[in-house]
N, C-alpha and C positions, 0 to 999 in steps of 0.2 A: 504494500500500500504506500509506503514511504517513497519508493522509487517512482511510482506513478505521479505522485505529487511533485517531486523534484523535477521530473521530466516536463510536467506542465509549466512549472515556473521558468525553466530554461527555454521552452518553446515560446512562452509569452515574451520573455526578454528579447529573444532573437527577433520576433516579429516587430516589436517596438523599435529596435535598432534598425532593422531593414526598412521599416516605414519612414523613419527619420532620414535615412540616407537617400531614399527615393525623393522625399520632399526637397532635400537640399539640392539634389541633381536637377530637379524641375526648376527650382529658383535660379540656379546658375544658367540653365538653358534660356530662361526668359531674359536674364540679364545680358547674355551674349547676343540674343536676338535683338534686344533694344539697341545695343551698341552697334550691331551690324546695320540696323536701319538708319542710325544716325550717320554712319560712314557713307551709306548709299545716297542719302539725301545730300550729304556734303559734296559728293562727287558731281551730282547734277548742278548744285549751286556753284561749284568751281567752274564747270563748263560755261554756265551762264555768265559768270563774272568775266571770264576770258572773252567770250563772244561780245559782251557789252563793251569791254575795253577796246577790242579791235574795231568794233563798229563806230565807237566815238572817236577813234583815231587820236586819243589823248596821249598815249604812250607808245613807245616802240614795242615790237613783239616780245623782246626779252622782259620788258617791264610788265606787260600783260601776263606773261608766263610766271613771273615772280608773284603777281597778285593771285594767280590760280594756285600756286604752291602754298602760299600763305593761307588761303581759304581752306585747302585740304588739310593743312597742318592743324588749323584750329578745329576742324571736324574730328581729326584723329584724337586730339586732346579731349574733346567732349566725350568721345566714345570710351577713352581710357577712364575718364571720371565716372562714367556710368558703370563700367565693368569692374573697376577696382575701388 
């Protein structure tokens, strides 16, 4: 009788730990997804920044390229802030 009770406790503890690990994995997946969405939105924003810069003819192509790089870097930092 005592063995059955011990087995029950061990099984219950195992299930609680496994459930907690699954919850943490789901939370990490959602965080990664949010960060990925930010990076994808940033890419599109960077493209638009460069296109607007070139259309306005306000800077040289290297200057527009630098603006695009800066926009993408800001997006990467936002994604890191979400992720970590």
